[in-house]
Structure formats: structure tokens, C-alpha cells
C-alpha positions in Angstrom: 0.0 0.0 0.0 2.8 2.4 0.9 4.6 1.6 -2.4 1.3 2.2 -4.2 0.8 5.6 -2.6 4.5 6.6 -3.1 4.3 5.6 -6.8 1.2 7.6 -7.4 1.9 10.9 -9.1 0.4 14.0 -7.4 -1.4 14.7 -10.6 -3.1 11.3 -10.3 -4.4 12.2 -6.8 -5.8 15.5 -8.0 -7.1 14.3 -11.3 -10.1 16.6 -11.6 -11.8 14.4 -14.2 -11.8 11.4 -11.8 -13.1 13.5 -8.9 -15.9 15.1 -11.0 -16.9 11.6 -12.3 -17.1 10.3 -8.7 -19.1 13.4 -7.6 -21.6 12.8 -10.5 -22.0 9.1 -9.5 -22.6 10.2 -5.9 -25.2 12.7 -6.9 -27.1 10.3 -9.2 -27.0 7.6 -6.6 -28.2 9.9 -3.9 -31.0 11.3 -6.1 -32.2 7.8 -6.9 -32.2 7.0 -3.1 -33.6 3.8 -1.5 -35.9 1.7 -3.7 -38.3 -0.8 -2.3 -40.5 -3.3 -4.2 -42.3 -6.5 -3.3 -42.4 -9.9 -5.0 -45.7 -11.8 -4.7 -46.8 -9.2 -2.1 -44.7 -11.1 0.5 -41.0 -10.6 -0.1 -39.7 -7.0 0.1 -36.6 -6.2 -1.8 -34.6 -3.1 -0.8 -31.9 -1.5 -3.0 -29.7 1.1 -1.3 -27.9 4.0 -3.1 -24.5 2.4 -2.7 -25.6 -0.4 -5.1 -26.3 2.2 -7.7 -23.0 4.0 -7.1 -21.1 0.7 -7.6 -23.0 -0.1 -10.8 -22.4 3.3 -12.2 -18.7 3.0 -11.3 -18.5 -0.2 -13.2 -20.2 1.3 -16.2 -17.8 4.3 -16.1 -14.8 2.0 -16.0 -16.0 -0.3 -18.8 -17.6 2.2 -21.1 -15.6 3.2 -24.2 -17.4 6.6 -24.2 -15.8 7.6 -20.9 -12.2 7.6 -22.0 -10.8 9.4 -19.0 -11.5 6.5 -16.6 -9.2 3.6 -17.1 -7.0 1.2 -15.1 -4.7 4.0 -13.9 -7.6 6.0 -12.5 -9.1 2.8 -11.0 -5.9 2.1 -9.1 -5.8 5.8 -7.9 -9.4 5.6 -6.7 -8.7 2.3 -4.9 -5.8 3.9 -3.0 -7.8 7.0 -2.2 -10.7 4.9 -1.1 -8.6 3.0 1.4 -7.2 6.2 2.8 -10.7 7.7 3.2 -11.7 4.6 5.2 -9.0 5.2 7.8 -11.0 7.8 9.8 -14.0 5.3 9.8 -11.7 2.5 11.1 -10.4 4.9 13.8 -13.9 5.8 14.8 -14.9 2.2 15.1 -11.9 1.5 17.3 -12.8 4.4 19.6 -16.5 3.3 19.7 -15.4 -0.3 20.5 -13.2 0.8 23.3 -15.8 3.2 24.8 -18.6 0.6 24.7 -16.6 -2.5 25.8 -18.7 -2.6 29.0 -21.7 -3.6 26.9 -20.0 -6.9 26.2 -20.0 -7.7 29.9 -23.7 -6.8 30.2 -24.8 -8.9 27.3 -26.3 -12.3 27.9 -25.2 -15.5 26.1 -27.6 -14.9 23.3 -25.5 -12.4 21.4 -22.4 -14.5 22.1 -24.0 -17.6 20.6 -25.0 -15.5 17.6 -21.3 -14.6 17.1 -20.3 -18.3 17.2 -22.2 -18.6 13.9 -19.3 -16.8 12.3 -17.1 -19.9 12.8 -19.1 -21.6 10.0 -17.7 -19.0 7.6 -14.2 -20.4 8.3 -15.2 -24.1 8.4 -17.3 -23.9 5.2 -16.1 -20.9 3.1 -12.3 -21.4 3.6 -12.0 -24.9 2.2 -14.2 -23.9 -0.8 -12.1 -20.8 -1.5 -8.9 -22.9 -1.3 -10.4 -25.5 -3.6 -11.2 -22.8 -6.1 -7.6 -21.7 -6.1 -7.7 -18.4 -4.2 -4.6 -19.3 -2.1 -3.9 -16.8 0.7 -6.9 -14.7 -0.4 -9.0 -17.5 1.1 -8.2 -16.3 4.6 -9.5 -12.8 3.9 -12.6 -14.1 2.0 -13.6 -16.3 5.0 -13.6 -13.3 7.4 -17.2 -13.4 8.5 -19.2 -10.8 6.6 -16.1 -8.9 5.7 -17.1 -5.4 7.0 -15.1 -2.5 8.5 -14.3 -4.0 12.0 -12.7 -7.0 10.4 -11.0 -4.8 7.8 -9.1 -2.9 10.6 -7.8 -6.2 11.9 -6.8 -7.5 8.5 -5.1 -4.2 7.6 -3.1 -4.2 10.8 -2.1 -7.9 10.6 -1.4 -8.4 6.9 -1.1 -4.8 5.5 -3.5 -3.1 3.0 -1.7 -4.5 -0.1 -1.5 -8.2 1.0 -3.2 -11.1 -0.7 -5.4 -11.7 2.4 -6.6 -8.1 2.1 -7.3 -8.5 -1.6 -9.5 -11.5 -0.8 -11.2 -9.6 1.9 -12.0 -6.7 -0.5 -13.5 -9.2 -3.0 -16.1 -10.3 -0.5 -16.5 -6.7 0.9 -17.6 -5.5 -2.6 -19.9 -8.5 -3.1 -21.4 -7.6 0.3 -22.1 -4.1 -0.9 -23.9 -5.3 -4.1 -25.6 -8.5 -2.8 -25.6 -8.2 1.0 -28.6 -5.9 1.3 -30.6 -7.9 -1.3 -29.7 -11.2 0.4 -30.7 -9.9 3.9 -34.1 -8.7 2.5 -34.7 -12.1 0.9 -33.5 -14.3 3.7 -35.5 -12.5 6.4 -38.7 -12.9 4.4 -38.1 -16.5 3.4 -37.0 -17.7 6.9 -39.9 -16.0 8.6 -42.3 -18.1 6.5 -40.3 -21.3 6.7 -39.4 -21.0 10.4 -42.1 -18.9 12.2 -40.0 -17.8 15.2 -40.7 -14.7 17.2 -40.1 -11.5 15.3 -37.7 -10.4 18.0 -35.4 -13.3 17.2 -35.2 -12.2 13.6 -34.6 -8.6 14.7 -31.6 -9.7 16.8 -30.5 -12.0 14.0 -30.4 -9.0 11.6 -27.8 -7.3 13.8 -24.8 -8.9 12.1 -22.5 -5.8 12.4 -23.2 -4.2 9.1 -25.4 -1.1 9.1 -26.6 -1.4 5.5 -27.4 -5.1 5.8 -29.0 -4.5 9.2 -31.3 -1.8 7.7 -32.2 -4.0 4.8 -33.2 -7.0 7.0 -34.9 -4.8 9.6 -36.9 -2.8 7.0 -38.4 -6.1 5.7 -39.3 -7.1 9.2 -40.9 -3.7 9.9 -43.0 -4.1 6.8 -44.1 -7.5 8.0 -44.8 -6.5 11.6 -45.7 -2.8 11.6 -47.4 -2.9 15.0 -44.1 -3.7 16.8 -41.7 -1.9 14.5 -40.3 0.2 17.4 -39.5 -2.8 19.5 -37.9 -4.5 16.4 -35.7 -1.5 15.7 -34.6 -1.3 19.4 -33.6 -5.0 19.5 -31.9 -5.0 16.2 -30.0 -1.8 16.8 -28.4 -3.0 20.1 -27.7 -6.4 18.6 -26.0 -4.7 15.6 -23.9 -2.5 17.9 -22.9 -5.3 20.2 -22.2 -7.6 17.2 -19.9 -4.9 15.6 -18.0 -4.7 18.9 -17.8 -8.3 19.8 -17.0 -9.5 16.2 -13.7 -7.7 16.4 -12.6 -9.8 19.4 -14.1 -13.0 18.0 -12.3 -12.4 14.7 -8.9 -11.5 16.3 -8.8 -14.3 18.9 -10.8 -17.2 17.4 -11.7 -16.9 13.7 -8.4 -15.6 12.3 -6.2 -18.1 14.2 -8.6 -20.8 13.2 -8.5 -19.8 9.5 -4.6 -19.7 9.6 -4.5 -23.2 11.2 -7.0 -24.7 8.7 -5.2 -23.0 5.8 -1.9 -24.6 6.8 -3.5 -28.0 7.1 -5.3 -27.8 3.7 -2.2 -26.5 1.9 -0.1 -29.3 3.1 -2.4 -31.8 1.4 
């Protein structure tokens, strides 16, 4: 990462065509806003502005008409994007430290919810290795690959490592498909397994704000009479999940992923 920043020309960083293009994409995505629609009057699909911004960015990169956006500009934007994320990562670290007392006040329910992340390592890691992703597999099996895990990965492996590249692949997939998946899975599971809505509200708190909102919005549409209670349960579950997932990832999931990777690579 440091080499990438050093090798970037100052003209690349202040490339006004790149920044204007990003600004236009941001304005269009914000103008479109959140779109909701229903399938068969039962399943609610929610598409957030970040999905439109990613789609427009891909169009800008691949379109022959937009000649000023190419591989060089893409690499510059990637480096700037990671730098812009640093204040967010610092903010998460401060919030985690300030709210660590919440972890002691939480019952075993949230802790058991976090243990579900182990399945990402046990199932996703062998599949990624089998598909030939090598060291990227460790990053790809990092739970839901959101900002708290990103801070740990960047600190342990560096921002330009193979593990971080694998992490970013799933991170971007999460941006595009995560909210759609959460909307669908909440609807489908609530019909297949009619548990109490509070259980699904807590289950939506997986540590990602966008995915949490997507799943919770679907629940509020299904149970409008208790929407305030659902929001309260889901918000605290999401906050605690974001805090606890860092420690689960550092002390359990990442060492387990490294151990399994060394075992599978020897075979």
C-alpha cells in the first residue's frame, strides 16, 4: 500500500476528471435513493444508493465513451478509497473501546450469535482454497467482511496483502448483494421457520449497518405494529455484534483460519 501511494503521481491524486466523475456518480445515486419493491406481495426487496454507485462506477470503467476513466484511474481511486476509510476505522476503534462494558452486560444470546461466524471459516475457507484463491481465502472467509474485520486485516497483513485483496472481493460482493440477500433471507426464513419477530430482529444485527437496515426494514413491513421494538432489539444487537465481532475475529476466527489453511495447503 505504501509503495502504491508513493508511486502515485500527485497529478493522479488531484485528477479533476476522476473526482468530478465520482461526484456525479454520488449525486445520481443519492438522487435515486432507496428503492423498495415487493415480490408476490410477501418478499420485500430493498436496494440502497451504494448499489447504484457501484453499478455506475463499473459502467464508467468499462464504457468506451468515458475515456478518462481507465486502469490507472481505477488504481488511484482504490488507493484514495482505502485512505478515506482510515477515519472510519479509527472511529470504530474508539467506539469499540468506549462501549466495551456492553460486552459484559450482554447475555449469552449475542455471544451464541457470534459463534455462527465460525461456520464461515469451516465452510467458506475450504471452498475458496479448492477454487484456487490461495492466501486470499483467509480474507474471504472473514465473517461478513465489514469494516471492523477490515481494521484487523489491515493491521495484521497490510492493506496491499493477498489476504486483504481476498477480503475486499467479499466486501464488494457484500455491498452489491448483501442488502438484497438480507431482505430475501428474512422474508423466506420468517415463512419457513415462524420464530418470534424479536429473534429475527436480533439476527439482523450482524455488524453491518446497510445489511441490518435491509433486513430490519423487511421485518418492519411484515410486523408494523411492533416496529419500534424490532428497531430497538436490532440496533443494540447490531452494535454489540460490531463490537464483539472484532474480538471474535482476532482471537478465534483468524487463528482458526490460519490453522486450517496450513492444514489444507499441506495436502
